[in-house]
C-alpha positions in Angstrom: -23.4 13.4 20.4 -20.1 13.2 18.6 -17.6 10.5 19.0 -15.9 10.5 22.4 -12.1 10.8 22.5 -10.6 8.6 25.1 -6.9 8.1 25.4 -6.5 4.9 27.3 -2.8 5.7 27.8 -3.8 8.6 30.0 -7.0 7.6 31.9 -7.4 11.1 33.1 -8.6 11.9 29.5 -11.3 9.2 29.5 -14.2 11.5 30.3 -13.2 14.2 27.8 -15.8 14.6 25.1 -15.3 16.0 21.6 -17.4 19.1 20.9 -18.7 20.1 17.5 -15.4 21.7 16.5 -13.1 19.6 14.3 -10.2 21.7 15.7 -11.0 20.4 19.2 -10.6 16.8 17.9 -7.4 17.5 16.1 -5.9 19.2 19.2 -6.7 16.1 21.3 -5.2 13.9 18.6 -2.0 16.0 18.7 -1.7 15.4 22.5 -1.8 11.7 22.0 0.4 11.4 18.9 2.4 14.6 18.4 0.9 15.2 15.0 0.7 18.8 13.9 -2.6 20.5 14.6 -2.4 22.1 11.1 -2.8 18.7 9.5 -5.7 18.4 7.2 -6.9 15.5 4.8 -4.8 15.5 1.6 -6.0 15.9 -1.9 -6.2 12.7 -4.0 -3.3 10.3 -3.3 -1.6 10.0 -6.7 -1.6 6.5 -8.1 -0.5 7.6 -11.6 3.0 6.0 -11.3 1.1 2.6 -11.4 -1.1 3.5 -14.4 0.4 0.7 -16.5 -0.2 -1.9 -13.8 -3.6 -3.7 -14.4 -6.1 -5.0 -11.8 -8.2 -8.0 -12.8 -11.8 -7.8 -11.5 -13.8 -10.8 -10.5 -15.6 -10.7 -13.9 -12.3 -10.9 -15.7 -12.2 -7.3 -16.9 -9.0 -5.3 -16.4 -8.5 -1.7 -15.3 -5.5 0.4 -14.5 -4.3 0.4 -10.9 -4.8 4.2 -10.7 -8.5 4.0 -11.6 -10.8 4.1 -8.5 -13.0 1.0 -8.0 -15.6 0.9 -5.2 -18.5 -1.4 -4.6 -20.7 -1.7 -1.5 -23.1 -4.2 0.0 -25.6 -3.5 2.7 -25.1 -6.2 5.3 -27.3 -4.8 8.1 -29.3 -1.6 8.7 -26.9 1.3 8.4 -23.9 -1.1 7.7 -22.0 -1.5 4.5 -19.2 -3.8 3.4 -16.9 -2.0 1.0 -14.9 -3.7 -1.7 -12.0 -1.7 -3.3 -8.6 -3.3 -3.2 -6.9 -4.8 -0.2 -9.2 -6.3 2.4 -12.8 -5.4 2.9 -13.6 -2.1 4.8 -16.9 -1.3 6.5 -19.1 1.8 7.1 -21.3 2.1 10.2 -24.0 4.7 10.4 -25.6 5.9 13.7 -28.3 8.5 14.3 -25.7 11.3 14.6 -22.7 10.3 12.6 -20.9 7.5 10.7 -17.7 5.6 11.2 -15.4 3.8 8.8 -13.6 0.6 9.8 -10.3 0.3 7.8 -9.5 1.9 4.5 -8.1 -0.7 2.1 -5.3 0.2 -0.4 -7.3 1.0 -3.5 -7.0 4.2 -5.6 -9.4 7.0 -5.0 -10.8 8.9 -2.0 -12.6 6.3 0.1 -14.0 8.8 2.5 -15.7 10.7 -0.4 -17.1 7.4 -1.7 -18.4 6.4 1.7 -20.0 9.7 2.2 -22.2 9.0 -0.9 -23.7 6.1 1.1 -24.7 8.0 4.2 -26.1 11.5 5.0 -24.5 11.4 8.4 -21.2 13.2 8.8 -18.2 10.8 8.4 -15.0 12.1 9.9 -13.1 9.2 11.5 -11.8 5.7 10.8 -11.1 3.0 13.3 -8.3 0.6 12.3 -8.3 -3.1 13.2 -4.5 -3.4 12.7 -1.5 -1.8 11.0 -1.2 -3.8 7.7 -1.2 -1.6 4.6 -4.2 -3.3 3.0 -6.2 -1.9 5.9 -4.7 1.5 6.5 -3.4 2.9 3.2 -6.1 5.6 2.9 -6.3 6.7 6.5 -5.1 10.2 5.6 -8.4 11.0 4.0 -10.0 11.2 7.4 -9.8 13.9 10.1 -8.3 11.3 12.5 -7.7 7.5 12.7 -8.4 5.7 15.9 -6.1 2.7 16.7 -4.3 0.8 19.4 -0.8 1.8 20.5 0.6 -1.3 18.8 -1.0 -0.4 15.6 0.3 3.1 15.6 3.9 2.0 15.6 3.8 0.5 12.1 0.6 1.9 10.5 0.5 2.8 6.7 3.8 1.4 5.7 3.4 0.7 1.9 3.9 -2.7 0.5 6.6 -3.2 -2.2 4.0 -3.3 -5.0 3.1 0.3 -4.2 6.7 1.7 -4.6 6.6 5.1 -6.2 3.3 6.2 -4.6 3.4 8.7 -1.7 1.0 7.7 1.1 0.8 10.2 4.0 1.7 8.8 7.4 1.6 12.0 9.4 -2.2 12.2 9.7 -3.8 12.7 13.2 -4.0 9.5 15.3 -6.0 8.8 18.5 -4.7 6.0 20.6 -7.4 3.8 22.1 -7.4 0.6 24.2 -9.8 -2.0 25.6 -13.2 -0.6 26.4 -13.0 2.4 24.2 -16.5 3.2 22.9 -17.6 5.1 19.9 -20.9 6.8 20.3 -22.5 7.2 16.9 -26.0 8.0 18.1 -28.2 5.1 19.2 -25.2 2.9 18.2 -22.3 2.1 20.4 -19.1 0.4 19.1 -16.7 -1.1 21.6 -13.0 -1.9 21.0 -11.3 -5.0 22.2 -7.5 -5.5 21.8 -6.8 -9.2 20.9 -3.5 -9.0 19.0 -2.5 -12.2 17.3 -2.5 -11.5 13.5 -0.5 -8.4 14.5 0.6 -6.6 17.6 -2.2 -4.4 18.8 -4.9 -6.1 16.6 -8.3 -4.7 17.5 -11.9 -5.9 17.0 -15.0 -3.8 17.3 -18.3 -5.0 18.8 -21.5 -3.6 17.5 -24.2 -4.7 19.9 -27.0 -3.0 18.0 -26.5 -5.0 14.8 -24.9 -8.0 16.6 -21.8 -7.9 14.5 -18.1 -8.2 15.6 -15.9 -6.4 13.2 -12.9 -8.7 13.4 -10.3 -7.4 10.9 -7.8 -10.2 10.2 -7.9 -11.6 13.8 -10.2 -14.4 12.6 -9.6 -16.4 9.4 -11.2 -19.4 7.9 -10.7 -22.3 7.8 -7.1 -22.1 9.3 -6.0 -19.6 12.0 -2.2 -19.0 12.2 -1.3 -18.5 15.9 1.5 -15.9 15.9 1.6 -15.5 19.7 1.7 -18.3 22.3 -1.2 -20.8 22.2 -1.9 -19.8 25.8 -2.3 -16.1 25.0 -4.3 -17.0 21.9 -6.7 -19.0 24.0 -7.0 -16.0 26.4 -7.9 -13.8 23.5 -10.6 -16.2 22.3 -12.0 -16.5 25.8 -12.2 -12.7 25.9 -14.3 -12.7 22.8 -16.3 -15.7 23.8 -17.4 -13.9 27.0 -19.4 -11.6 24.6 -20.8 -14.3 22.3 -24.4 -13.6 23.3 -23.9 -10.1 21.9 -23.0 -10.9 18.3 -24.2 -13.4 15.7 -21.6 -13.0 12.9 -18.1 -11.6 12.1 -17.3 -9.0 9.5 -13.6 -9.0 8.8 -11.0 -8.3 6.2 -11.7 -11.7 4.5 -15.5 -11.0 4.4 -18.4 -12.3 6.5 -17.5 -15.2 8.7 -19.2 -17.5 11.2 -19.3 -16.3 14.8 -18.9 -19.9 15.9 -15.3 -19.8 14.6 -14.3 -18.3 18.0 -15.5 -21.3 20.0 -13.9 -23.7 17.5 -10.5 -22.0 17.6 -10.7 -21.8 21.4 -11.5 -25.5 21.5 -8.5 -26.3 19.2 -6.2 -24.2 21.4 -7.4 -25.9 24.6 -6.6 -29.3 23.1 -3.0 -28.1 22.6 -2.9 -26.7 26.1 -4.2 -30.0 27.5 -1.0 -31.7 26.1 -2.3 -33.1 22.8 0.1 -32.7 19.9 -1.0 -31.4 16.6 -0.1 -32.9 13.2 3.1 -31.9 11.4 2.5 -29.7 8.5 4.2 -27.4 6.0 3.4 -23.7 6.2 0.2 -22.8 4.4 -0.1 -20.0 1.9 -2.5 -17.1 2.8 -6.2 -17.6 2.2 -5.6 -16.2 -1.3 -2.6 -15.0 -3.3 -1.8 -13.8 -6.8 0.0 -16.8 -8.2 1.2 -15.0 -11.4 1.5 -11.2 -11.7 1.9 -11.3 -15.5 -0.1 -12.5 -18.5 3.1 -13.2 -20.4 6.7 -12.1 -20.4 6.1 -9.0 -22.4 2.6 -8.0 -21.2 1.7 -5.6 -18.4 1.8 -6.6 -14.7 -1.6 -7.9 -13.7 -2.8 -8.4 -10.2 -6.1 -10.0 -9.1 -8.2 -7.6 -7.1 -8.0 -8.1 -3.3 -5.5 -10.9 -3.4 -2.0 -10.9 -2.0 0.5 -9.7 -4.6 3.8 -11.7 -5.2 6.1 -8.7 -4.3 4.2 -8.3 -1.0 4.5 -11.9 0.2 6.7 -12.6 3.2 10.2 -13.9 2.1 9.8 -17.2 4.0 6.3 -18.0 2.8 6.1 -21.6 1.8 9.3 -22.6 3.5 9.0 -25.9 5.4 9.2 -25.6 9.2 9.4 -28.8 11.2 8.3 -26.9 14.3 4.8 -26.0 12.9 1.8 -28.1 13.9 -1.9 -27.9 13.2 -4.6 -28.8 15.7 -8.2 -29.2 14.5 -11.6 -28.9 16.0 -14.5 -29.8 13.7 -13.9 -27.9 10.5 -11.5 -25.3 11.9 -7.7 -25.5 12.5 -5.0 -23.5 14.2 -1.4 -23.6 13.2 1.1 -23.1 16.0 4.8 -23.4 16.8 5.7 -26.2 19.2 8.1 -23.9 21.1 5.5 -21.2 21.7 2.7 -22.9 23.6 3.0 -21.2 27.0 
């Protein structure tokens, strides 16, 4: 059975099933997004304008930014974690077909690489959120599945990619809570729990007991970008399914499933009236502190880390309204005027 197309915006479409024809899928995507039915995956996205920019690998070696780099790790049966550049992506294999989760922002055709890992047909990607380090290479797929909130800002390049043309007019299928991908003896269910971004989505794989969490769960500090009350609701939504997964697989890597209970407990302390500690804003979990080896050398970025040109302008600016609340070894950072 091929992946079901369900447009949660129009519930009358929920029972529609994609047939064996790719054209049928593209037609359905056009209905939900207005993308041309003639759209087809592009040739190789041209990274050559960044040939002189170097990427430092974990072993210290350097390679040009336009050279493809892909590494994979089997984390469960039929489940691979993919390292390229940007955050981690994932490949899920069912009995009938495979599905990608996110696409990073590294050079090269990620779909072609993933297809070397599985013999099952790989046509679609499911996005966790709109950030460029998760969506840059969506256009290589026949369609990208995402929430309505994700679709509004998806695949907008970061400043460090200026000069490279990334297609944004690829077919998109809008999904919502309860959408289920049927891969063949493997069902993947979507839950929208936007905090990291509007429309942020996680995907529950009950067969392998993994929650693919994108950037909605971080360690050891979770920035709360919505109200603490709404954040707690999101955590309760996931906690209701805790008996169905044992670990998280997200943009930062493999994380502890118990983080959900800990962040919920921290949020509930705030909602009970307890006040968190005053803090300065924290930097992201990892950043490139210096883009250059010296004043005359090439620009060098560390693989997978946030690049200086791509950082928010206010990063590191003290904010007296930010507080942190802890529960055991996990912390949430929240704004005192955005509790309810």
